[in-house]
C-alpha positions as CSV (number, residue, x, y, z in Angstrom):
1,M,0.0,0.0,0.0
2,N,1.3,3.5,-0.9
3,I,1.0,6.0,2.0
4,L,1.1,9.7,1.3
5,H,4.2,11.6,2.4
6,S,3.7,14.2,5.1
7,L,5.5,16.5,7.5
8,I,3.9,16.4,10.9
9,L,4.3,19.5,13.1
10,G,3.5,19.3,16.8
11,D,3.5,16.2,19.0
12,Q,0.1,16.5,20.7
13,G,-3.4,18.0,20.3
14,E,-6.2,17.7,17.7
15,D,-5.0,16.3,14.4
16,L,-5.5,18.7,11.5
17,L,-4.6,17.7,7.9
18,I,-3.8,20.4,5.4
19,L,-4.4,19.4,1.8
20,H,-2.6,21.6,-0.8
21,G,-3.9,22.8,-4.1
22,F,-3.1,21.6,-7.7
23,L,0.6,21.7,-8.5
24,G,1.4,22.6,-4.8
25,M,2.8,20.6,-1.9
26,G,2.3,20.4,1.8
27,D,5.5,22.4,2.4
28,N,3.8,25.5,1.0
29,W,1.8,25.6,4.3
30,K,4.7,25.3,6.7
31,T,4.6,28.8,8.1
32,Y,0.9,28.6,8.7
33,A,1.2,25.2,10.3
34,K,3.9,26.2,12.7
35,R,1.7,29.0,14.1
36,L,-1.2,26.6,14.4
37,T,0.7,24.1,16.6
38,A,0.9,26.8,19.3
39,Y,-2.9,26.7,19.5
40,G,-3.0,23.0,20.4
41,Y,-3.1,21.3,17.0
42,R,-0.9,18.5,15.5
43,V,-0.7,19.6,11.9
44,H,-0.1,17.1,9.0
45,L,1.2,18.7,5.9
46,V,0.2,16.1,3.4
47,D,1.6,15.7,-0.2
48,Q,-1.2,14.4,-2.3
49,R,-0.6,11.7,-5.0
50,N,1.5,12.9,-7.9
51,H,2.6,15.9,-5.9
52,G,5.6,16.7,-3.6
53,R,7.3,13.7,-2.2
54,S,4.3,11.4,-2.4
55,F,4.0,8.5,-4.8
56,W,3.2,8.8,-8.5
57,D,0.2,7.0,-10.0
58,S,-1.7,7.2,-13.3
59,N,-5.1,7.1,-11.5
60,F,-6.2,10.5,-10.4
61,S,-9.6,11.6,-9.2
62,Y,-11.2,13.1,-6.1
63,S,-12.6,9.8,-4.9
64,I,-9.2,8.2,-5.2
65,M,-7.5,11.1,-3.5
66,A,-10.1,10.9,-0.7
67,Q,-9.3,7.2,-0.3
68,D,-5.6,8.1,0.0
69,I,-6.5,10.2,3.0
70,I,-8.5,7.3,4.5
71,E,-5.5,5.1,4.2
72,Y,-3.2,7.8,5.5
73,C,-5.4,8.1,8.6
74,S,-5.6,4.4,9.1
75,Y,-1.8,4.1,8.9
76,H,-1.3,6.9,11.4
77,N,-4.2,5.7,13.6
78,L,-6.1,9.0,13.2
79,N,-9.8,9.6,13.7
80,N,-12.1,12.6,14.3
81,I,-9.7,14.7,12.3
82,L,-10.0,18.3,11.1
83,V,-9.1,19.1,7.5
84,L,-8.2,22.3,5.8
85,G,-8.1,22.1,2.0
86,H,-7.1,24.7,-0.5
87,S,-8.5,24.6,-4.1
88,M,-8.0,21.0,-5.2
89,G,-7.4,20.0,-1.6
90,G,-10.8,21.7,-0.7
91,K,-12.5,19.4,-3.2
92,V,-10.9,16.4,-1.5
93,A,-12.1,17.7,1.9
94,M,-15.7,17.9,0.5
95,H,-15.5,14.3,-0.8
96,L,-14.3,13.2,2.6
97,A,-17.2,15.0,4.3
98,C,-19.8,13.6,2.0
99,H,-18.6,10.0,1.6
100,H,-16.4,9.3,4.7
101,F,-18.1,11.6,7.2
102,Q,-17.3,9.3,10.1
103,L,-13.6,10.3,9.8
104,L,-14.2,14.1,10.0
105,K,-14.9,16.3,12.9
106,G,-15.1,19.4,10.7
107,F,-13.4,21.0,7.8
108,I,-12.3,24.3,6.2
109,V,-12.3,24.9,2.4
110,A,-10.2,27.7,1.0
111,D,-11.4,29.4,-2.2
112,I,-13.2,26.6,-4.1
113,A,-16.9,25.8,-4.5
114,P,-18.5,22.3,-5.0
115,K,-19.3,23.1,-8.6
116,K,-17.7,22.1,-11.9
117,Y,-14.9,24.3,-13.2
118,D,-13.9,24.5,-16.9
119,P,-10.3,23.5,-17.5
120,H,-8.0,26.6,-17.1
121,H,-4.6,25.3,-16.2
122,Q,-3.6,24.2,-19.7
123,Q,-1.1,27.0,-20.5
124,I,0.7,26.3,-17.2
125,L,0.7,22.6,-17.7
126,N,2.0,23.0,-21.3
127,G,4.8,25.2,-20.0
128,L,5.8,22.7,-17.3
129,S,5.6,19.9,-19.8
130,N,8.0,21.7,-22.1
131,L,10.8,22.2,-19.6
132,D,13.7,20.2,-21.0
133,F,15.9,19.3,-18.1
134,D,18.6,17.9,-20.5
135,K,19.2,21.6,-21.4
136,I,18.1,23.4,-18.2
137,S,20.9,23.5,-15.7
138,S,19.6,26.1,-13.2
139,R,16.5,27.5,-11.6
140,A,17.1,30.8,-13.4
141,I,17.1,29.1,-16.8
142,A,14.0,27.1,-15.8
143,D,12.3,30.4,-14.9
144,E,13.3,32.0,-18.2
145,N,11.9,29.0,-20.1
146,L,8.6,29.0,-18.2
147,S,8.2,32.7,-18.7
148,N,7.4,31.9,-22.4
149,W,4.2,30.2,-21.0
150,V,3.5,32.0,-17.7
151,D,3.8,35.8,-17.6
152,D,3.2,36.3,-13.9
153,A,6.4,36.1,-11.9
154,S,4.8,35.1,-8.6
155,T,2.9,32.2,-10.3
156,R,6.2,31.0,-11.8
157,Q,7.9,31.1,-8.4
158,F,5.1,29.0,-6.9
159,L,5.3,26.5,-9.8
160,L,9.1,26.3,-9.6
161,K,9.0,25.3,-6.0
162,N,8.5,21.9,-7.6
163,L,12.0,21.9,-8.9
164,Y,14.6,19.7,-7.2
165,W,18.0,18.3,-7.8
166,K,17.5,14.6,-8.9
167,E,21.3,14.2,-8.9
168,P,24.2,16.7,-9.0
169,G,23.7,18.9,-12.1
170,K,20.3,17.4,-13.0
171,L,17.1,19.1,-12.2
172,G,13.6,17.6,-12.2
173,L,10.0,18.2,-11.2
174,R,8.5,16.6,-8.0
175,I,5.1,16.7,-9.7
176,N,4.1,13.9,-12.1
177,I,3.6,16.2,-15.0
178,D,2.9,13.4,-17.5
179,V,-0.3,12.5,-15.5
180,L,-1.2,16.0,-14.3
181,K,-1.0,17.6,-17.8
182,N,-4.1,15.5,-18.7
183,A,-5.9,16.0,-15.4
184,S,-7.8,19.2,-16.0
185,E,-11.1,17.5,-16.4
186,A,-10.7,15.5,-13.2
187,I,-9.6,18.6,-11.3
188,G,-12.6,20.6,-12.5
189,K,-15.1,18.0,-11.6
190,G,-17.9,19.1,-9.2
191,L,-19.7,17.2,-6.5
192,D,-22.5,14.8,-7.5
193,K,-25.9,16.3,-6.9
194,D,-26.8,13.9,-4.1
195,A,-23.5,14.5,-2.2
196,K,-24.3,16.3,1.0
197,S,-22.8,16.6,4.5
198,N,-24.0,18.1,7.8
199,K,-20.5,18.4,9.2
200,P,-19.6,21.9,10.5
201,C,-17.4,23.6,7.9
202,L,-16.1,27.0,6.8
203,F,-15.8,28.2,3.2
204,L,-13.4,31.0,2.6
205,K,-13.3,33.2,-0.5
206,G,-10.4,35.4,-1.5
207,Q,-11.8,38.9,-2.1
208,N,-10.2,39.3,-5.5
209,S,-10.7,35.7,-6.6
210,D,-13.4,34.5,-9.0
211,Y,-13.3,30.9,-7.9
212,I,-16.3,31.5,-5.6
213,T,-19.0,33.8,-6.9
214,D,-22.1,35.2,-5.3
215,N,-24.1,32.6,-7.1
216,D,-22.1,29.8,-5.4
217,H,-23.3,30.6,-1.9
218,S,-26.6,28.7,-2.4
219,I,-24.7,25.8,-4.0
220,I,-22.4,25.6,-1.0
221,K,-25.5,25.6,1.4
222,Y,-27.2,23.0,-0.7
223,H,-24.3,20.5,-0.3
224,F,-23.2,21.7,3.2
225,P,-26.2,23.1,5.2
226,N,-23.9,23.8,8.2
227,A,-21.4,25.8,6.2
228,D,-20.1,29.2,7.4
229,Q,-19.0,31.5,4.6
230,L,-16.5,34.3,5.1
231,L,-14.3,36.6,3.0
232,I,-10.5,37.1,3.3
233,T,-9.9,40.7,2.2
234,K,-7.0,41.9,0.0
235,S,-6.4,38.4,-1.4
236,G,-6.9,36.3,-4.5
237,H,-6.9,32.5,-4.9
238,W,-3.7,32.1,-2.8
239,L,-5.4,33.8,0.1
240,H,-3.3,32.1,2.8
241,A,-0.2,33.6,1.2
242,E,-1.6,36.9,0.1
243,N,-3.2,37.8,3.5
244,P,-1.6,35.4,6.0
245,E,-2.5,37.4,9.1
246,E,-6.2,37.6,8.3
247,F,-6.3,34.0,7.1
248,F,-4.7,32.7,10.3
249,R,-7.0,34.8,12.5
250,V,-10.2,33.8,10.7
251,T,-9.4,30.1,10.6
252,S,-8.1,29.8,14.2
253,D,-11.1,31.8,15.5
254,W,-13.5,29.5,13.6
255,L,-11.8,26.4,15.0
256,K,-12.0,27.7,18.5
257,K,-15.6,29.0,18.1
258,T,-16.8,25.6,16.9
259,S,-15.4,24.0,20.1
260,F,-13.1,21.5,18.4
261,L,-10.7,21.8,21.3
């Protein structure tokens, strides 16, 4: 059995799993997780399949990624967990709540709705697919190559966190780009109409992001009747990085308010 890689911060308290977004990794959330341990949580920074240091597999769907979390929790003897999921990770959290509700105590979803999304990562995926590591010998050259596909420098820096030295002088990607470049349909998939959960949850929208629209509030309530919905100001889709102070305050206050500790 393949078990997801994780970095676990804190040695006691409530277990809270953080599930990163598409093309990310658990390590992206390290600063946030370190702060949360001081509030009495043991935080699991999980790398999902085909991402980070976790295993690669050609099968890729939300139901399969949810099953990965079930197996991770079984391996680590976890139950009554809390989950915070960003974007793709938020969709995994929703699947857990609807189909494996006995595992969850509650969950937070960062900037994603239960609806279907049209594919919109293809330019990025094409850029990553075209990085030729037989010719790219440094991060600076990789960034220069990727700039032909991705204009925004901050987005490129996020993506290039996936670079690592496979061996001296040889760079590679931690993500399984051969599988992920064909995963746009799977990533955009919405919840089935009959998927619902009464678990307490919090949906957060980045103020400048269009991932959650005003029309989505009723969709969220349809699938998750006990959902709180809040806004993180001065932020886009990467709300935890763009406004970390407000993101930390809102999430930690919600966790305390809902009496999980």
